[in-house]
N, C-alpha and C positions, 0 to 999 in steps of 0.2 A: 786613686783609692784611698783615702786618709789612714794612713799605718796612726796605731797606739801606741803611746808614750812607753808605756810597759810592757812588753809581750809575758805571759803567764807562762810558769812552768808545770809541764805535765807533773802525773803522777812518778812515769818512769824517769825524771829529770831533766828531760829535754825540751828545748823551748817551744810552745806550742804551735799549730801552725793556724794562719787566719784564713777562713772558707766564705765561701757565700751560700746561704740558703736558696733552692729555689723550687721550694713544696709549695703547695696550695695556701699551708696555714701561714708561712715566714718567706715568701717570697723578696728575695733581695738583701735579706737580714742576712748580714755578718756573723760568724761566730767562730769562735779558737776552740780546736779540738787536738788529741796526740797524734803526730803524724802517721804513727801505727794504728789509728781508730779503723782505719776501713781494710787492712792489710791481713788477709786470710793467711798467710803465712808466717806472722809473728803475732806473740800473743800479745793484742791491743791493752795498753794501763785504764782506756775507755773514759779518758779527762775530756772533758766537755763544757764550756762555758759560752755563753752571748757575749756576743761585743757591743751590738746594738740592741737599744730597746725597741720593745714590742712595736709594730705597726699600728697607725691608727684606724679602725675599720672602713674608713673612707679610703686610707692611702693603699691600703690592700686590694679594697675592690680597685680603684685605680690602675696597679700596677699589675694584678692578676689580668685585665681588659687589655692592658697594652702588650703583654706576653700574648696573651691569645692574638693580636693582632701581626703581632710580628711572625709569630709560628704560622700564621693564613699566609701571608707574604713570602716566607721564605718557601712553603710546600706549594706555591702557584710558582716562584721562579725554578724550583725543582719541574716540576713538570714542563714547563718551557723550555726547559734547556732538553731534557729528553725526548721533546718534538723537533728541539733543530731551531727555536727561534733565537 
């Protein structure tokens, strides 16, 4: 994964963490967020910034199709493992 030249600083003064979205709207799109963004035990600073530009509609459809195929294959493998194949 290509790392950015400059890592943004979040609102609480820490280097932001680079993550990847797997939502249907932004599959595979990377973004920066505060390290505390999802932590329920600390008050998050809510810093968020996209690293990658939006996907084209065609790229989004292709990527979602590939993710669906991978999930189908993983589910089939898990069923086979349970059956002892």
